[in-house]
N, C-alpha and C positions, 0 to 999 in steps of 0.2 A: 456465545455458542460453543464454548469449549465442550469436549465430549466427556463430561464428568461422569456420566452414567454408564460408561463402558463402551467398548468398541462395537457392541451389537447395535448401538444407536446410530452408527456412522451413516448408514444409508439414508435415514430420515434427516439427519443433521446436514448432510451435504446437498440434498436436493434443493434446487433453486428454480427461478423462472427466467425467461428470456427477455440500448437506447439507440436509436438510429439518428443519423444526421437530420436536421430540420430541412424540411422541403428541400497495580501494587508496586512498590519500589524494589529495586534489585540490590542485594547486598554488595558492598564495595569489594568484597573478597571473592565474588563469583569468578570462575566456577568453583564448586566445592572441592575440598582437598581430595586429591587422588584423581581428579578428572582433568587437571590442567597440565600445562607443560611450560617450558621456558618462554614460549611465545605468548602465554596467557597470563604471565605475571603482571600485576598492576604496576605501572610506571610511576615513580615518585615525583618526577619533574616533567614539564612539557617537553615534547619531542618534535623535531622537524618533520615535515611531510615525508622527506626521503627516509628518515629513520623509521617512521611508522610503517612505511611501505615495505622496506627491507625486512622488518620483523614479521609482518603480517601476511605477505603474499603466499608463503607456503601453506597457509590454512584457508586460502580462498580457492574455490573450485568452480568449474563450469557444470551446470545442470542442464542436461539435454534430453528431450523427448523427440518423438517422431515429428512433432509439429512446432516445437518451441525451443528456445535457447535462453538460458538465464544464468545467474550467478548464485552461489551459495557460500557458506563458510562453516567451518567445523566448530561445534560447540562442546563436543565431548570426544576424548581421544580414542574411544572405542567405536567411532564411526557415525556419530550423530551430526547431521548437517542441517542448518537452517536455510530456508529460502522462502520466496513468495509462493502462496498457494496457487496463484494464477500461472506460475511457471509450469507446474505439473498437472494443472487442471485438464481433465479429459484424457490423461495418459494411462495406458495399461502397463507401460514399461518406462523406467527412468534410468538414465546413465549419469554417473558422476565422473568427471574427468579432472585429474590433477595437473598441476603445471609441468610435471615431468612426463605427462601423457599417459600415465596409468589410468585405466578405466575400471569402474566398479558398477555393477547393477545394484539398484536400490532393492533391498529385500523386505523392508518394512516401512510403514508410515508410523512413526512413534506418537505423533499427535498433530492436530491441525486445527486452525480456527479460520473459517472462511470470512467472517466479519473483519478480522484483523489482517486477512490476506497473508497468513503465515502457515508454514508447515515444517515439521521436523522429519527428515528422512534418516534411514539407517542403512549403511553399507557394511559388509563383512570386512572390517579392517581394524587394526590395533595400533596403539602408540602413535597416534596422529598428532600433529601440532594443533593447538587450540587457540581461539581468540577469546580474550576476556571480555565479559559483558560489564559495561559501566552502569552507573545509576542514571537512567534516563530522566528520572524525576527532577534531577538537578540541572537539566539543560535549560538555558535561557536564550532568548533572542539576542543575537550579537555574538554568541559563542562561535568559535571556529569549528569547522567540520571538514572531514576528508572522506571522499568516496572512492572506493576501489571496486571495479567491476570488469565485466568482459563484454562490452558493447559490440554487437555483431560478431562475436567470437574473438575480438581483439583482446588478448589476455592482459590482465593487470593494468588496465587503464586507470590513471589516477587523476582526480580533480579535487580542488578544494574551494571553500567558500565559507559562508556564515549560516547559522541558524536564523532564517528570516522571521519565523514565527513558530510558536507552539500552539496549535489549534485544538480546542475541545470540540470535536464533531458532535458528540453526544456523551451521555454519562458513561458509556462503555467504550468509547473510542477517542483516542488522542492521536494527532498526526504532527509530524515535524515538517514544516515548510523550509526548504533549504535553497541556497543560491548556488551550491556546488553543482555544476552541470553533470547530468547523467543521461544515458541514452538507452534505447531499446537493447536488451541483452544484459544490462546492468541490474535488472530487477532481481531482488534477492541478495544483492551485494551489501557488505557492511558499510556503515557510516561511523567514522571514528571521531572521538574528541581529541584534544591535543596531548592527551596522555596515552594514546594508542588503545583506548578502550572502545568497544563497540557500543554506541549509544542509540543506534537506529539501523533499520533495514531499508534500503532504497526500494521504492515500490511504484512510483508513478512519475512520469516526465511529460512536460508539454511538448507537443510536436508541431507547434505553430510559431516557433521562433521566440517565444517568451522564455525567460529564465525562471521557470516555475516548476519546481520539483518537490516531491514529497517522500517521506519515509515514515516507517512505523517505529515507535519507541522500543528499545531493547527489553524493557520490562515485560512485554508481551512474549518475547522469545523465552525469557527466563521462566515464565509461568508455564509454558508448554513443556519445557525441559523438566521442570520440577514435578509435573503431574502427567506423566506419560500414559497413553492408552494405545498401545501398539496394535496394528492390524496388518494383515498380509497385503502384498501388492495385488493379489488376486481379488480380495474383497474391495480394495480401493478402486481397482479398475472397474468392478461391477457398479460401485457407487457413482463413478464418473459417467458410465453409460446411462445409468438411471437419470442422472442430472441432465445430460444432453437431451434425452428423450422428453423429459418434462419441459425443458426450455423450448424445444421445437413445438411441443403441443401448446405452449403458452405464448407463442409468437404474436398472436392476435389479441394481446392483453388490452382490455378496455381502458381508455384514458380517463383521467379525472382532472382535466385542464380547467382551472377556475376562470370564470368570466367576470371581468372587472368593469365597473363604470368608469367613464372618462374622468370623473372627478377624483379618481385615485391619484391622478397626476397633478392635481392642484398644488401650486407652490413649487413645482419642478421647472427649472429653466430648460431651454433647449440644450444647453451643455450637459445638464443633469440627465436628460433623456438620452442624449448621445452616449454618455458614459454607461448608462444601464444597458442600452442596446449592444454596444460593443463588448462589454464585459460578459454578458450572457451568451452572445454569439460565439465569442472566443472560447468560452468554457465548453459549449456544445461541440465546437470543432475539435477540441482536444479530447473531451470525455466520450463522445459517441464512438470514435474508433477504438478506444480502450474497451468500452463495453462490448463492442462487436468481436473483439479479440478474446473475450472471456475475462477481462480484467475488471470485474464488476465493482469491487471495493475501490479500486483506483479511480474509476469513473465517478463514483459517489464522492470521493475525496475532492476531486476537481470541482464538481458542482457545488458542494457545500462550501468550499473555500472561496469560490466566486461570490456566493451570496454573502458570506461573512465580510469580504472585502468591500462590497457595495454598502453594507450597513455602516462601515467605518468612513467611507468616502463621501456618501451623500449627506447634504446638510439637513438640519432638523426641519427646515421648511418643506423639503421633499420627503415627507414622512410616509406617504401612502405606499410607494414601492418597497420601502424598508419593512413596513408592517406585513405587506403581502408576502414577501419572500421569507420573512420570519415564520409565517404560518406554514409555508412549505418545509422549512428546516425542522420545525417542531414535529410535523407529521412524519417526516422521514426518520427523525431520531427515535420515534416510537416503534419503528419497524425493525425486525431482526435480520431479514435477508438483504444483503447488499444490492441485489438486483432490484428489489422493491424500493429500497432507499434511493437508488439512482433514478428510478422512474418517478418517484414522488417529487424529487427535485426538478426533474425534467418537465413534469406537468406544471409545476410552479413557474419555471422559466418560460414555457410556451404561453401560459396565460399572461405573463408580463409582456412578452414580445407582441402578442396579439393586441393588447390595449395600446401599446406604443404605435403599432401600425395604424390603428383606427384614429389615433390622435393626429396623424400626419395627413389624413385624407381631407 
């Protein structure tokens, strides 16, 4: 859903619909010559978290709107800043705040991709420090990852961990599951490899005590920067208003919850059923609040990740639920709008939970 046909299509591309609780590779030398700074030079050897933090924090900013607070990072020295789309969703005015407390109003949206939950902002500033984008296609489970963000406005909060998994949500969307803790307000912050290169953007976090966090690969950021379609903040604000109006109008969306026969659970032990119930309920408890906050793609990532985890954990004998959830995943993958994708997965979850409840009666 990149705006390849020009900024005049933005209004149509951004318009979405309204989940509630239950009852290409990046060149290693990026950024291009002339856009980087000393902070963006590729590092030839692994660096400690302290070294990466000291080098990178001048290029990490707070992104603030009237209703939200997030993190961003500079990708071009002439004022281009990457963050999550949901951070600025619904905003008519966006402010970027630097660590030295300088504030700049965003003057343009250079590009956006709602499916990937990413946006490139522009402020009127020059000669800024820049973060280097690494090759996210080379990321592997088990690689180290460092997250820097501004949770709840607490500047430059650092956490580290591992790449837990690289998940193919569908043909057009890959996500990084990470163990590095992130928190609300860190959305849009950079995820670094051990060479100090940005290999992802923090985008979703579990709020139910699980160490379950997600990021978008940096290759999606590079694509937006390399193919800009700038629009004014006025037009962006009009698009946000149109989106909100349509979501309110679509609040009574008809459900498509599948009805399963009890034989779907044949071969599933009580422990298998308990695992399915707990995994889906936990996913809804995390995903539904994200959806209600406008973090539509993040909600979808949580739901799809839960279905993928169950497919790996359930034994072959308990194949019915695996097949049923796979149907929901395929249906969601064919949709373009992240709100509809989240609802497709939620319908699949509610159908599974309903048959589990009937099996216990």
